[in-house]
C-alpha positions in Angstrom: -2.6 6.1 11.0 -2.1 8.8 8.6 -3.4 12.3 9.3 -3.9 13.2 5.6 -7.3 12.6 4.1 -7.6 9.4 2.1 -7.9 9.2 -1.7 -5.9 12.3 -2.7 -4.7 10.9 -6.0 -6.4 10.1 -9.3 -4.9 8.0 -12.1 -4.7 11.0 -14.5 -2.6 12.9 -11.9 -0.4 9.8 -11.2 0.4 9.6 -14.9 1.7 13.2 -14.9 3.9 12.9 -11.8 7.7 13.1 -11.9 10.0 10.5 -10.3 9.4 10.4 -6.5 7.2 9.0 -3.8 3.7 10.4 -3.4 1.2 9.8 -0.7 -2.5 9.2 -1.3 -3.4 9.5 2.4 -4.4 6.6 4.6 -0.8 5.1 4.3 -1.2 4.3 0.6 1.9 5.5 -1.4 2.9 5.4 -5.1 6.5 5.2 -6.1 7.4 6.5 -9.5 10.8 5.8 -11.2 11.0 6.5 -14.9 8.1 4.6 -16.6 7.6 2.3 -13.6 5.0 3.0 -11.0 4.1 0.8 -7.9 1.6 1.0 -5.1 2.6 0.3 -1.5 1.1 0.4 2.0 3.3 1.7 4.8 2.5 1.0 8.5 4.0 0.2 11.9 3.8 -3.4 12.8 1.8 -4.1 16.0 3.9 -7.2 16.6 7.5 -5.9 16.2 6.8 -2.1 16.5 8.8 -1.5 13.3 7.9 0.4 10.2 6.9 -2.0 7.3 6.1 -1.5 3.7 3.8 -3.9 1.8 4.1 -3.6 -2.0 0.6 -4.0 -3.5 1.8 -4.2 -7.1 2.7 -2.2 -10.2 0.2 0.5 -11.3 0.0 -1.1 -14.8 -1.5 -4.3 -13.1 -3.2 -2.9 -10.0 -5.6 -0.1 -10.5 -6.0 2.7 -8.0 -9.3 1.3 -6.8 -7.8 -2.1 -6.3 -4.9 -0.5 -4.3 -7.5 1.2 -2.1 -9.3 -2.1 -1.4 -6.0 -3.8 -0.6 -5.1 -0.9 1.6 -8.5 -1.2 3.4 -7.9 -4.9 4.0 -4.5 -4.3 5.4 -5.9 -1.7 7.8 -8.4 -4.2 9.0 -5.6 -6.7 9.8 -3.9 -3.9 11.8 -7.0 -3.2 13.8 -7.1 -6.8 14.8 -3.5 -6.4 16.0 -2.1 -8.6 13.1 0.7 -7.8 10.7 -0.6 -7.8 7.1 2.8 -9.0 5.7 2.9 -11.9 8.2 -0.6 -12.9 7.2 0.3 -12.7 3.6 3.4 -14.9 4.2 1.2 -17.5 6.0 -1.3 -17.6 3.1 1.6 -18.2 0.7 3.1 -21.0 2.8 -0.3 -22.7 3.0 -0.7 -22.7 -0.8 2.6 -24.4 -1.4 
C-alpha cells in the first residue's frame, strides 16, 4: 500500500490544480486534463502481480468522499486476496 498518509486532498484544492495526476494517499489518484477530472484507484493485483488502475468516475459525478469509500471497498477486496476489477466485472456479468 501507499506510504503517504490518506486524505491529502480537499475539493477546493482539486479545483485549483493544473493538468497532471495527483495522489491523495492510500492509492487514490485524481487525473486532471483541462476541465475534466477523474478519480482512480491504483494497486497491484494479487492474482496477476501486475499494476492495475480502477477508474472510480469523474469528479463532477463522484464526490471526494464517495471516491474515498470506493477506495476503502477496493482495499478490502485486496486484503481478501481478490482483484477489485475482476470482482467488478463479475458483478456486471451477473446483471446482464
